[in-house]
C-alpha positions in Angstrom: -39.9 47.9 3.0 -42.2 45.4 1.3 -39.2 43.5 -0.1 -37.6 43.2 3.3 -40.9 41.9 4.7 -41.3 39.4 1.9 -37.8 38.0 2.4 -38.3 37.7 6.1 -41.6 35.8 5.7 -40.1 33.5 3.0 -37.1 32.7 5.3 -39.3 32.0 8.2 -41.6 29.7 6.2 -38.4 27.9 4.8 -37.2 27.5 8.4 -40.5 26.0 9.5 -40.5 23.6 6.5 -36.9 22.5 7.1 -35.8 23.6 3.7 -33.6 26.6 4.8 -31.2 26.7 7.7 -30.2 30.2 8.5 -26.7 30.1 10.0 -24.2 32.7 11.1 -21.0 32.1 13.1 -17.5 33.5 13.5 -14.2 31.5 13.8 -10.5 31.9 13.1 -9.1 30.9 9.8 -6.6 28.6 11.6 -9.4 26.7 13.4 -11.4 26.5 10.2 -8.4 25.0 8.3 -7.7 22.6 11.1 -11.3 21.3 11.1 -11.5 21.0 7.3 -8.2 19.0 7.2 -9.5 16.7 9.9 -12.7 15.7 8.0 -11.3 16.1 4.5 -10.1 12.5 4.0 -13.8 11.3 4.2 -15.1 13.6 1.5 -16.4 11.6 -1.5 -15.4 12.0 -5.1 -18.6 10.3 -6.3 -20.2 12.5 -9.0 -23.4 10.4 -8.7 -24.0 11.7 -5.1 -23.1 15.4 -5.2 -24.2 15.9 -1.5 -21.2 13.7 -0.4 -18.7 16.0 -2.1 -19.6 18.6 0.4 -18.9 19.2 4.2 -21.8 19.6 6.6 -21.5 22.7 8.7 -23.6 22.4 11.8 -23.6 25.5 14.1 -25.4 25.1 17.3 -25.2 25.1 21.1 -22.0 27.1 21.2 -20.1 24.8 18.8 -19.4 24.4 15.1 -19.5 20.8 13.9 -17.9 19.7 10.6 -18.8 16.4 9.0 -17.8 14.5 5.9 -18.7 11.1 4.6 -18.3 8.8 1.6 -20.7 6.3 3.2 -17.9 4.0 3.9 -16.0 6.4 6.2 -17.5 9.2 8.2 -15.5 11.9 10.2 -17.0 14.4 12.5 -15.1 17.1 14.4 -15.8 20.2 16.4 -14.0 23.5 16.2 -14.1 26.6 18.3 -16.6 29.2 17.1 -18.9 32.0 18.2 -22.4 31.1 17.1 -24.6 34.1 16.2 -27.5 32.1 14.6 -27.7 28.3 14.7 -28.2 26.4 11.6 -26.8 23.9 9.1 -25.4 24.0 5.6 -23.5 21.8 3.2 -20.6 23.6 1.4 -18.7 22.0 -1.4 -15.5 20.6 0.2 -13.2 21.5 -2.7 -13.9 25.2 -2.8 -14.2 25.9 0.9 -11.0 24.0 1.7 -9.0 25.7 -1.1 -10.3 29.1 -0.1 -9.7 28.6 3.7 -6.1 27.6 3.1 -5.5 30.9 1.2 -7.2 33.2 3.7 -5.0 35.3 6.0 -4.9 34.6 9.7 -8.0 36.5 10.9 -11.6 36.0 12.1 -14.0 34.8 9.4 -17.7 35.2 9.4 -20.1 32.7 7.7 -23.7 33.8 6.9 -26.2 31.7 4.9 -28.2 33.8 2.5 -32.0 34.0 3.2 -32.9 31.8 0.2 -30.6 29.1 1.6 -28.8 28.6 -1.7 -25.4 30.1 -0.8 -23.2 31.2 2.1 -21.4 34.5 2.4 -17.9 34.4 3.8 -16.4 37.6 5.1 -12.8 38.2 6.2 -11.9 41.8 6.9 -13.0 43.8 3.8 -13.2 40.7 1.6 -16.3 38.9 0.8 -16.9 35.5 -0.9 -20.1 33.6 -1.8 -20.2 29.8 -2.4 -23.3 27.9 -3.5 -24.5 25.4 -1.0 -26.5 22.1 -0.9 -29.5 21.0 1.2 -28.3 19.8 4.6 -31.3 17.5 4.9 -29.9 15.4 2.2 -26.6 14.8 4.0 -26.5 11.3 5.7 -26.8 11.1 9.4 -23.6 10.2 11.2 -23.5 6.4 11.8 -23.6 5.3 15.5 -21.5 2.2 16.4 -23.2 0.0 19.0 -20.1 -1.7 20.2 -20.1 -5.5 20.9 -16.4 -5.0 21.9 -15.0 -1.8 23.4 -11.6 -0.7 24.5 -9.6 2.4 25.3 -6.0 2.7 23.9 -3.3 5.4 24.2 -2.6 7.3 20.9 1.1 6.2 21.2 0.2 2.5 21.4 -2.3 2.8 18.6 0.1 4.8 16.4 2.9 2.2 17.0 0.6 -0.7 15.9 -0.5 1.3 12.8 3.1 2.2 11.9 4.1 -1.5 12.2 1.3 -2.9 10.2 -0.5 -0.6 7.7 2.4 -0.2 5.2 2.1 -4.0 4.4 -1.5 -3.8 3.3 -2.3 -4.1 -0.4 -3.0 -0.8 -2.3 -4.8 -2.7 -5.1 -8.4 -3.1 -4.0 -9.2 -6.0 -6.4 -9.2 -8.1 -3.2 -10.6 -5.7 -0.7 -9.8 -7.9 2.4 -6.1 -7.4 1.6 -6.4 -3.6 1.6 -7.4 -3.7 5.2 -5.8 -4.4 8.6 -7.0 -7.4 10.6 -7.7 -6.4 14.1 -7.8 -9.2 16.7 -9.0 -8.4 20.1 -8.3 -10.9 22.9 -8.2 -10.6 26.7 -5.3 -8.3 27.5 -4.0 -7.9 23.9 -4.6 -6.1 20.7 -3.1 -7.4 17.4 -3.0 -5.7 14.0 -2.0 -7.7 10.8 -1.6 -6.7 7.2 -0.5 -8.4 4.1 -0.3 -7.9 0.3 0.8 -11.5 -0.1 4.4 -10.4 -0.8 5.0 -9.4 2.8 3.2 -9.8 6.2 3.3 -7.6 9.2 2.1 -8.6 12.7 2.1 -6.1 15.6 1.0 -6.9 19.1 0.3 -4.6 22.1 -0.7 -5.5 25.7 -4.1 -3.9 26.3 -6.2 -3.8 29.4 -9.7 -2.8 29.8 -11.2 -4.7 26.9 -14.9 -5.3 27.3 -16.9 -7.7 25.1 -15.4 -10.1 22.6 -15.0 -10.0 18.8 -13.2 -12.3 16.5 -10.8 -10.7 13.9 -12.3 -7.8 12.0 -10.8 -6.2 8.9 -10.6 -2.4 9.0 -9.5 -0.3 6.0 -5.8 0.4 6.3 -6.3 4.1 5.4 -8.7 4.5 8.4 -6.2 3.0 10.8 -3.5 5.4 9.4 -5.9 8.4 9.5 -6.9 7.8 13.2 -3.3 7.5 14.2 -2.5 10.8 12.4 -5.5 12.7 13.8 -5.1 11.6 17.4 -1.4 12.1 17.7 -0.6 14.5 20.5 -4.2 15.6 20.9 -5.6 13.3 23.5 -4.8 10.8 26.3 -6.9 8.0 25.0 -8.8 6.7 21.9 -12.1 5.0 22.5 -12.8 2.1 20.1 -16.1 0.4 19.6 -16.7 -2.5 17.2 -19.9 -4.2 16.1 -20.8 -6.6 13.3 -20.5 -4.1 10.4 -18.5 -1.1 11.6 -15.9 0.3 13.9 -15.9 3.6 15.6 -13.1 5.7 17.1 -13.6 8.8 19.3 -11.0 11.1 20.8 -10.8 14.7 21.9 -13.4 16.5 19.7 -13.4 14.0 16.8 -15.3 10.8 15.8 -14.4 8.4 13.0 -16.7 5.6 11.9 -15.9 3.1 9.2 -17.5 0.1 7.6 -15.7 -3.1 8.2 -14.3 -4.9 5.1 -16.1 -8.2 4.3 -14.1 -11.3 3.4 -11.9 -13.9 5.0 -8.4 -12.8 6.0 -5.6 -15.4 5.3 -4.5 -17.6 8.2 -1.3 -15.8 8.7 -0.1 -18.1 11.5 0.4 -20.9 9.0 3.3 -19.0 7.2 5.3 -17.9 10.2 8.6 -19.9 10.0 9.4 -22.1 13.0 13.1 -22.5 11.9 16.0 -20.6 10.5 19.2 -21.3 8.5 20.9 -18.1 9.7 19.8 -15.8 12.5 21.5 -12.4 12.9 21.3 -9.7 15.4 21.7 -6.5 13.3 22.0 -2.8 13.9 19.0 -1.3 12.1 20.4 2.0 11.0 23.6 0.6 9.3 21.6 -2.2 7.6 18.9 0.3 6.4 21.5 2.7 5.0 23.5 -0.1 3.3 20.4 -1.6 1.6 19.3 1.9 0.6 22.6 2.6 -1.2 22.9 -0.8 -2.8 19.3 -0.6 -4.1 20.3 2.5 -6.3 22.1 0.1 -8.6 19.3 -2.6 -8.4 16.7 -0.7 -10.3 16.1 -0.5 -14.0 13.1 0.1 -16.3 12.1 -3.6 -16.0 12.2 -3.6 -12.2 11.5 -0.3 -10.6 11.5 -1.8 -7.1 14.9 -3.5 -7.4 16.3 -6.7 -6.0 19.1 -7.1 -3.5 20.9 -10.4 -2.4 21.7 -11.0 1.2 24.4 -13.4 2.0 25.0 -14.3 5.7 28.4 -15.6 6.7 30.4 -15.7 9.9 30.1 -12.2 11.5 29.2 -10.4 8.3 26.1 -9.8 6.2 26.9 -9.0 2.6 24.3 -7.0 0.5 24.8 -7.0 -3.2 23.0 -5.9 -6.4 23.8 -6.6 -10.0 22.0 -5.1 -12.9 23.7 -6.1 -16.2 22.8 -2.9 -18.1 23.4 -0.6 -15.2 26.2 -1.9 -12.9 26.5 -3.5 -9.5 27.1 -2.7 -5.8 28.4 -4.6 -2.7 28.4 -3.6 1.0 29.2 -5.5 4.2 27.9 -4.8 7.7 28.9 -6.5 11.0 26.4 -8.9 12.5 26.2 -11.5 15.3 25.1 -14.7 13.5 23.8 -18.0 14.6 23.4 -21.0 12.3 25.2 -21.4 9.0 25.9 -19.5 5.8 22.7 -18.7 3.9 21.5 -16.3 1.2 18.3 -14.9 -0.2 17.1 -12.4 -2.8 14.5 -9.8 -1.7 12.8 -6.8 -3.1 14.7 -3.9 -1.7 11.8 -1.7 -1.0 10.1 -4.4 1.1 13.1 -4.7 3.3 13.6 -1.0 3.6 10.0 -0.4 4.7 10.2 -3.2 7.3 13.3 -1.7 8.8 12.0 1.9 8.7 8.9 0.8 10.7 11.0 -0.5 13.6 12.3 2.9 14.9 14.8 1.1 17.2 18.5 0.4 17.3 18.6 -3.4 16.9 16.6 -6.2 15.4 16.7 -9.9 14.6 16.8 -11.1 11.0 16.3 -14.7 10.0 17.0 -16.2 6.7 15.0 -19.4 6.4 15.9 -20.6 2.9 16.3 -19.3 -0.6 12.6 -20.0 -1.3 11.2 -19.2 2.2 10.3 -15.9 3.8 12.8 -13.7 5.6 11.7 -12.9 9.1 12.4 -9.5 10.8 11.6 -9.2 14.5 12.0 -6.4 17.0 13.4 -8.9 19.5 13.9 -12.6 19.8 11.6 -13.3 22.8 8.4 -11.5 23.7 8.6 -9.1 20.8 5.7 -7.1 19.5 6.7 -7.0 15.8 7.1 -9.8 13.3 7.5 -9.1 9.6 7.8 -11.7 6.8 9.1 -10.9 3.3 8.7 -13.4 0.5 11.9 -14.0 -1.4 12.4 -13.5 -5.2 13.1 -17.0 -6.6 15.9 -16.9 -9.1 17.1 -19.6 -11.5 
């Protein structure tokens, strides 16, 4: 009896001092896994800040909130749960995520231990304990005081993301190239990305923009993640932007990210205003032909592979020639304006530009052997322009 009394008093004192957060709730394993997957991309791998390797569980007011942050990106979501005792705890993301994925479909009960140092997880007759961290050390979720705000449909946002993010640099030696330039102007939203070898520009008509912001650079991975998380879950995404961060909110989820500092290249200067050969092409036949030809364009020295495009009257010829491997040649029917022209491109860059289109026809401009090839979704009033720098050969 004395032991029970001692634990109770210790727990109460810890609660008063803010050192212990007693917590108990029930939820389904499916809802738990879904919530963990939503916030998981924001979990930090920094060993120097162990608290950021965990996920904050916040049970209160009939809801269970899950939050992860690496200080650059923060994601918060709410999952259905029955709250028995409100409280907070930080559970290591690696272990709770792996365990949750392996649990059978069932109700799962979480209970923090009286000393606050671990959480007990019960599913049926199984029981698990995971050591926890102090929730008071977890950073507060950043609030974005928007200087510019808009609401956009998930379909429109996803389309802009699909047409732009793949062209962003994966090498973060120049951070501003690993982001997507978002330009907000009255009635229009534009996303632009480049790794200097290709450039994607996507536009969408957008009403209801309040405030004004010049171009801001948003991490490409954040744009992609918001598009993934919001798809099919909501009717609108609310976006708020201030001087240092951008916030997205939809359904039961919020995402906030730091903007990338730096000056984005003036992309308008490199958009060609002429062409040697302009072709209207069927996307699927061109995509499949380039994909097949590129098989014989790769070797150990060039894992991406190069293909040569030759435009002549009514035909686009795609070839590859690798001396130690072999060669390939295909033709597809096109409608051509201008004159005969040819260019050499990295095959993967052309394939990714065509895959992003998701439509039947496109416009392809060859502007010269040393000038970018331009891919558009349509000739006039299009929403997509993609430039691919050529491979200059002797």
